[in-house]
Structures are given as C-alpha cells and as structure tokens.
C-alpha positions in Angstrom: -7.1 4.2 -11.8 -8.8 6.7 -9.4 -11.3 5.7 -6.7 -14.2 8.0 -5.8 -14.9 8.4 -2.1 -18.1 9.8 -0.6 -18.5 10.1 3.2 -22.2 10.1 4.1 -24.1 10.9 7.3 -27.9 11.0 7.3 -27.9 11.2 3.5 -31.0 12.0 1.4 -32.1 10.0 -1.6 -30.3 12.4 -3.9 -27.2 10.5 -3.0 -28.5 7.5 -5.1 -29.1 9.8 -8.1 -25.5 11.0 -7.9 -24.1 7.4 -7.6 -26.1 6.1 -10.5 -25.1 9.1 -12.6 -21.4 8.6 -11.8 -21.7 4.9 -12.6 -23.2 5.7 -16.0 -20.2 8.0 -16.8 -17.1 6.3 -15.3 -16.0 2.7 -14.5 -14.0 4.0 -11.4 -14.6 2.1 -8.2 -16.7 4.1 -5.7 -16.5 3.9 -1.9 -19.4 5.2 0.2 -18.8 5.4 4.0 -21.9 5.3 6.2 -20.7 7.4 9.2 -23.2 6.0 11.7 -26.4 7.2 10.1 -29.8 6.5 11.7 -31.7 3.4 10.8 -34.1 5.3 8.5 -31.2 5.9 6.2 -30.1 2.2 6.0 -32.2 1.5 2.9 -30.4 4.2 1.0 -27.1 2.5 1.7 -28.5 -0.9 0.8 -29.6 0.4 -2.6 -26.2 2.1 -3.0 -24.4 -1.2 -2.4 -26.3 -2.7 -5.4 -24.5 -0.2 -7.8 -21.8 -2.0 -9.8 -18.3 -1.7 -8.4 -19.5 0.2 -5.3 -18.3 -0.6 -1.8 -20.2 0.5 1.3 -18.2 0.8 4.5 -20.0 1.4 7.8 -19.2 3.0 11.1 -21.2 1.7 14.0 -21.5 5.3 15.4 -20.9 8.7 14.0 -17.2 9.5 14.1 -16.9 12.6 11.9 -16.2 13.4 8.3 -12.4 13.1 8.8 -12.8 9.6 10.3 -15.0 8.5 7.4 -12.4 9.8 4.9 -9.6 7.9 6.7 -11.6 4.7 6.6 -12.1 5.1 2.9 -8.5 6.0 2.3 -7.3 2.9 4.2 -9.6 0.7 2.2 -8.4 2.2 -1.1 -4.8 1.7 -0.2 -5.4 -1.9 0.7 -7.7 -2.8 -2.2 -5.9 -0.8 -5.0 -2.4 -0.1 -3.8 -1.3 1.0 -7.3 -4.2 3.5 -7.7 -3.2 7.1 -8.7 -5.3 8.4 -5.8 -8.8 9.1 -4.8 -11.4 11.8 -5.4 -13.5 12.8 -2.4 -17.0 14.3 -2.8 -19.8 15.3 -0.5 -23.1 13.4 -0.2 -25.3 16.5 0.1 -25.7 17.2 -3.6 -23.2 20.1 -3.7 -20.9 18.3 -6.1 -22.1 17.5 -9.6 -20.9 14.4 -11.4 -19.2 16.4 -14.2 -17.2 18.3 -11.6 -16.2 15.2 -9.8 -15.0 13.7 -13.0 -13.2 16.9 -13.9 -11.2 16.8 -10.7 -10.5 13.1 -11.3 -9.2 13.9 -14.8 -6.9 16.6 -13.4 -5.5 14.2 -10.8 -4.9 11.6 -13.6 -2.9 14.2 -15.4 -1.0 15.5 -12.4 -0.5 12.6 -10.0 1.8 14.4 -7.5 -0.5 17.3 -6.6 -3.6 17.8 -4.5 -6.5 19.0 -6.7 -9.1 21.2 -5.0 -12.5 21.6 -6.7 -12.7 25.4 -6.2 -16.2 26.9 -6.0 -16.6 30.4 -7.5 -19.0 31.7 -4.8 -21.2 33.6 -7.3 -25.0 33.8 -7.2 -27.1 32.8 -4.3 -24.6 31.6 -1.7 -25.5 31.3 2.0 -24.0 34.0 4.1 -22.4 31.6 6.5 -20.6 29.8 3.6 -19.3 33.1 2.2 -18.0 34.3 5.6 -16.6 31.0 6.6 -14.6 30.5 3.5 -13.3 34.1 3.5 -12.1 33.9 7.1 -10.5 30.5 6.6 -8.9 31.6 3.4 -7.3 34.6 5.1 -6.0 32.7 8.1 -4.7 29.9 5.8 -2.8 32.5 3.8 -1.0 33.7 7.0 -0.4 30.3 8.7 0.4 28.1 5.7 1.6 30.7 3.2 -0.9 29.5 0.6 -3.3 31.6 -1.5 -6.3 29.4 -2.2 -9.7 30.4 -3.4 -11.6 27.6 -1.6 -10.1 26.1 1.5 -13.2 24.3 2.7 -14.2 22.4 -0.5 -15.0 18.8 0.0 -14.3 17.9 -3.6 -10.6 17.0 -3.7 -8.3 14.9 -5.8 -5.9 13.3 -3.3 -2.8 11.8 -4.8 -1.5 8.4 -3.8 1.6 9.8 -2.3 -0.5 11.9 0.2 -2.8 9.1 1.4 -0.5 7.4 4.0 0.1 10.8 5.7 -3.7 11.3 5.9 -4.2 8.2 7.9 -1.9 9.6 10.7 -3.8 12.8 11.1 -5.5 12.9 14.6 -8.4 15.1 13.6 -11.7 13.3 12.8 -14.0 16.2 12.0 -14.1 18.9 9.4 -10.8 20.2 10.7 -9.3 17.1 9.1 -9.6 18.8 5.7 -7.6 21.8 6.9 -4.9 19.5 8.3 -4.8 18.0 4.8 -3.8 21.4 3.4 -1.2 21.9 6.1 0.4 18.5 5.5 0.7 19.4 1.8 2.5 22.6 2.8 5.0 20.8 5.0 5.5 17.9 2.7 6.0 20.2 -0.3 3.0 18.7 -2.2 1.7 21.3 -4.6 -1.9 22.3 -4.5 -3.8 23.2 -7.7 -7.4 24.3 -8.1 -10.0 23.1 -10.6 -12.9 25.5 -11.0 -16.3 23.8 -10.2 -19.9 25.0 -10.0 -21.2 26.4 -6.7 -24.3 24.5 -5.7 -26.3 25.0 -2.6 -29.6 23.1 -2.2 -32.3 24.7 0.0 -29.8 27.1 1.7 -27.4 24.2 2.3 -29.8 22.7 4.9 -28.5 19.1 4.4 -25.0 20.1 5.5 -24.0 18.8 8.9 -21.3 21.5 9.4 -21.9 23.3 12.7 -21.0 26.9 12.2 -19.9 27.4 15.8 -18.2 24.2 17.0 -16.8 23.1 13.6 -15.4 26.6 12.9 -13.8 26.6 16.3 -12.1 23.3 15.5 -10.9 24.6 12.2 -9.5 27.8 13.6 -7.8 26.0 16.4 -6.1 23.8 13.8 -4.8 27.0 12.0 -3.8 28.8 15.2 -1.9 26.0 16.9 1.4 27.8 16.3 0.2 30.8 18.3 -0.9 28.6 21.2 2.5 26.8 21.2 4.3 30.1 21.0 2.3 31.5 24.0 3.3 28.6 26.2 6.9 28.7 24.9 7.0 32.5 25.7 5.6 31.9 29.1 8.3 29.3 29.9 11.1 31.5 28.5 10.0 34.7 30.2 9.2 33.0 33.6 12.6 31.4 33.8 14.3 34.6 32.6 12.5 36.7 35.2 13.3 34.3 38.0 17.0 34.2 37.1 17.4 38.0 36.7 15.4 39.2 39.6 15.4 36.9 42.7 18.8 35.4 41.8 20.5 38.3 40.1 22.0 36.4 37.1 23.8 38.2 34.4 21.2 39.0 31.6 23.1 37.1 28.9 23.4 34.0 31.1 19.7 34.1 31.9 18.8 34.6 28.3 20.7 31.4 27.3 19.3 29.2 30.0 15.7 30.4 29.5 16.0 29.8 25.7 17.3 26.2 26.3 14.5 25.4 28.6 11.9 26.8 26.2 13.6 24.8 23.4 12.9 21.5 25.1 9.1 22.2 24.9 8.9 24.2 21.7 10.8 21.8 19.4 8.5 18.8 20.1 5.3 20.8 20.3 6.0 22.7 17.0 7.0 19.6 15.2 4.0 17.5 16.2 1.2 19.8 17.0 1.8 22.6 14.5 3.7 21.2 11.6 2.3 17.6 11.8 5.7 15.9 11.9 5.6 12.6 13.8 9.4 12.2 13.9 12.3 14.5 13.7 15.7 14.2 12.2 19.2 15.3 13.2 19.2 17.8 10.4 15.8 19.2 11.4 16.9 19.6 15.0 20.2 21.3 14.0 18.3 23.8 11.8 15.9 24.4 14.8 18.9 24.8 17.1 20.4 27.3 14.7 17.2 29.3 14.7 17.1 29.3 18.5 20.7 30.6 18.6 20.2 33.3 16.0 16.8 34.5 17.3 18.1 34.4 20.9 21.0 36.6 19.9 18.8 39.0 18.0 16.4 39.1 20.9 19.2 40.0 23.3 20.5 42.7 20.9 17.1 44.2 20.5 16.4 44.0 24.3 19.6 45.8 25.2 19.0 48.4 22.5 15.6 49.2 23.8 16.9 49.5 27.4 19.8 51.8 26.3 18.1 54.0 23.7 14.4 53.8 24.6 14.9 53.5 28.3 12.7 50.4 28.6 12.6 48.3 31.8 14.1 44.9 31.5 11.0 42.7 31.1 9.1 45.1 28.8 12.2 45.3 26.6 12.4 41.5 26.4 8.7 41.1 25.7 8.9 43.7 22.9 11.9 42.1 21.3 10.2 38.6 21.4 7.0 40.0 19.9 8.9 41.6 17.0 10.6 38.3 16.3 7.5 36.2 16.5 6.5 36.2 12.8 10.1 35.8 11.7 10.5 32.7 13.8 7.2 31.3 12.5 8.1 31.9 8.8 11.5 30.2 9.2 9.9 27.2 10.9 7.1 27.0 8.4 9.2 27.4 5.2 12.6 26.1 6.1 12.9 23.9 9.2 9.8 21.7 9.1 9.2 21.7 5.3 9.9 18.2 4.1 9.5 16.8 0.5 7.1 13.9 0.5 8.6 10.4 -0.1 6.5 7.4 -1.2 5.6 5.3 1.8 5.5 1.5 1.5 2.1 -0.1 1.4 1.5 -3.8 1.5 1.2 -5.3 -1.9 0.1 -8.7 -0.7 -3.0 -10.4 -2.1 -5.8 -7.9 -2.7 -8.6 -8.1 -0.2 -12.1 -8.7 -1.4 -14.4 -5.6 -1.5 -16.3 -5.0 1.7 -20.0 -5.5 1.0 -22.7 -3.5 2.6 -23.7 -5.0 6.0 -26.9 -6.9 6.1 -30.0 -5.1 7.3 -29.9 -5.1 11.2 -32.8 -6.3 13.2 -35.5 -3.9 14.1 -34.0 -3.3 17.6 -30.9 -1.8 16.1 -28.7 -4.5 17.6 
C-alpha cells in the first residue's frame, strides 16, 4: 500500500477536483495537510475531509512545505507502518492524477528507491522555473554527484526506508526537498526518474515559491560544504600563521597542530551540517582521520614544492596548496567517508491510531 500526501497552503478549488479524480482511480489513502491556510480556505479542506479514506491534518500556523510533509510522513508511519512508502504531490494543479499514479506504480515496483516525477520542461514554461531548475540541477551535480533532470519536482515516490530519516531533517521550507536528495546520496538510496507532464497554470501564479528567499535557502543547503570549508580553512591558516610567524615553530610541527585544531571543528560540522549525519561511528572517524593525515601530508608537500620551485612566500604557498586539494577532500568525504547504506529503522507497530479527522469549523473570530 502507498499513501498519497498533498501539502496545501491557500489552495484553490481545483484541489478538490484532483482529490475526487484520485479517489475515483485508486483506493490508496490520501493525506492532505492544511499548512495554516487562511479562514476563507477552510471550506475547501472541510469538503476534502468528506472524500472517502482521506485524512486532513492541520497546522495552526503556516510552517512551510517541508514541515507539512514531515507531519504527513509521521502520520503515515504511525497509521500504516507496513506501507511501501508515500507519494507526494503539490496542491496547485501542476501534477495530474495519471502522473501521480504512475509514480506510485513505479514505487510499488521498486520499493527501495526514491522516484522523482521528472518534468520535461517543454512548451510554455515560466522563465523563473526554467532558470531555477537549471541552476539547481548544475549545483546538485557538483555537490551531490547526481545527474538529475528535475531536482525541484514536488511529485515524488518516497520509499518506506527513507521516511524516518526525513523526520530528522531540520529544514521546513522548500529546501527540505533538496535535503531529501542529499540524504539519498549519503544513505546510498538510489534515485530514479519517472517522466511526467509539465503543467503550469496561469504562469504558475498559485505557487507559493518565493524566487528570492526560497532560492537562497536552497542554494545555502547545497553550498554548506563550502561554508564549512571556509571556516575550517580560517581556523587552520590562522593557527598555522600564528605558530610560524610570532612563535617561529618548525613548519611541519605547525602544519600538524593546525590540522588537528581544524579537525575538531570540521568533523562535526561536515558530518551534521553538510552530510546530514546525526551520529558518527569509529569507522567513520578513522576514515576521516586518515583523510586529514593524507591531505595534510599532500598539502605540506605541495607547499614546500611551491616555495622551492616557484618561489612562493609561505602563506601564499599554503593557501594555494589547500585550494588545489579542496575538491579532492570534498569528493572523498562525499563518496567514501560519509556515505552510509540505509538500514531500516524501527517504527512502533503497536495498535494503529484512528485517522485524524478534519478539525471542526472554528468560530468566526478564528479562535
């Protein structure tokens, strides 16, 4: 069994048409999350709650698409712990019922992969959607090592094995969906794409995606490694400079101590902020320590070579060597050190909780 999840904020009545069409084509349970919509939208959710086997969950205030998805994922795990997974779809009319069911069918066939409903971006596609997807696609290829045609699609088949990890993601907005792809990379969960139709209604006016603020959040998610590396480099080079200049330490000794100090910050930051790993392991730490030793040795060798053969000053030589090793360090961390095969997490299999019904219509004062 696969549940269908639709997060909704200020939806239009077209949402009801989609829900009724889905119910006419599949017996799958449907979860709609009202993410703090205004009072004028409450009637839409009340009508939605009357659809057979449909649950409406409500946020008292708008928390973001990621938060709405996590609310639905948690409910699905509690209500149907043996489900194969869930399919997420948007409430703005961009996803057709036949495409939603196609993604569900693909997930039913391949229960250990994330299925992305990949738009083809042909025809009359809004410029901001074309540019946004191209930029994210390119950065994702570099940071996560994944070539995907549509990184921003909201139509996804999320396997059961991935859902518990999703509940631990901190992001609550549109950046949650990028973090989902990163978790798949680092948990070695394969991603496949199912072609779907590209639908934009009235220039995509019903979308609540803010091109400026939401794009900044997404790119911050993808560029966290660079930010962590900048801070790590600042720690490393500051200590190295202080030890070699005011105190006159031997270069090799200064290199070792500076690296050990930077390691203290970098291991925890890279593990949690970049590669979304809550806890480490002795093996992970040993692999990371080995990388530090090897990269430190290479950095020292390059630095001394630049000083001797290219007549670099000490600090420019060190900065140049570190820059050359930046991408090598990133790739090793991304593909070797912090990549972990996903293991099924235990979920309570106690008595199933009754479906959450739509909340009764609030009083006119909104209280």
